[in-house]
N, C-alpha and C positions, 0 to 999 in steps of 0.2 A: 626316606625322603618325606614318606607321609608324616611321620612323627613331627618334622620340624615344621610344617605347613600347617598342621593341625594345631601345635602351640601358638603359631602365629596369629591363625584365624581365632583363637579362643582368648588368647592375651591381648591383642590388639583392641578389640572392643571393649574390654574388661578395662584397659588405661584409659580409653576415650570416655568411658563411664564414668571412672573415676575423677577424671579432669572436669568433665562436665558437671559433676556433683560440686566439685570446689568453687567452679566460677560460679554456679547458682547460689552458694552461700555467700561468696564476695559480693555479689550482686544484691542480695536481700540484704545484709549488711551495710552496703553503700545507698540503698534505697531508703533505709530506716535512718542514716545519718541525714541524707538531703532532707527527708520531712522533719527532721528535728531542726536543722537550719531554716528550712522553710518557716517552721513556727516560730522559731528566735527572732526571724525577720519581721514576721508579722507582729509579734510582740513589740519589736524596736518602732514599728511604724505607728503602732496604737499610741505608744508613749510619746513619740514626736507631734502626734496631731494633738493630744493632750497638750503637751507643752507650747504648740503653737496656739491652742486656745486660751491659754492662762495668759500667755505674752499678749494677746490681742486684748485680754479683759484688763490687766495690769496697765497696759500703754493708752487707755483710753483718754483723748485729750483732755475731759473735763476733770477726770481723776488727777492727771497731771497737774493742772492748773490749779486745784485745791491743795495738792502736797507741796506745789511751789510756794503757794501763798502762805500757806501754814509754816513750812521750814525754812525758806530760803531767805524770806524778806527782800526780796528783788525790788527794784525801783528803777524806771527809767534812767536812761544814761543822760546827764546834764551836757551841754555843750562844753563846760570848762573841763570836763574829763577827758575831752578829745584832743590829742596833739598828734604831732608827726616828729619823727626822730630829725626831720632836717630844722625843725625851729627849736629844739631844744638847747640851752645854752650849755658851753662846755663849763664844768666845775673845776674850781682850782687843783681839786686833787686829780681829775683826768688830765689836767695839761702840765700838772708836775710828773706824772706818770709817763706821758708822751716822751717830754723831755730826757726824763730818765733813761728810757729806753733807747732815744737817740744817742745821747753819750754815751752809753755800754755799746752799742755798735760801733760808733766813732773810735772808741777806745781800743776796741780788739779787730777791727777791721781796716782802720785807715792806714796803717802801714802796708798791707795786702790787698788792697782791693780797689777796683775803680768805682764800685758802688757808691762808696761814701762820699764822691766827689759831689755827687748833687745833693747831699745831705749837709755839707759844709756850707752851703751858699745860702 
């Protein structure tokens, strides 16, 4: 009886010690991975800060106005350039297309549908 108890009291602490060492190595590995990820995050934040500064520099209103004047040749809108769709006249092509669509609908649906009754009028 003495022998199994002795093996248990010596073996159990050995197993616990080995498990503790394995866990501590895993923790060290995870801590180093965490430190690496934190460094990467800090690097990304610095890059974002630089990009924001560049964006602010490139989008200065006086610079954009100078570039627009140089490359776009923009001019103020003349009143004759403004129209609304309600005043735009129908062209002959649009009218012809409308009648063609109406004729196709009446040709294929007239015998079978009540919808075309309104189109015939």
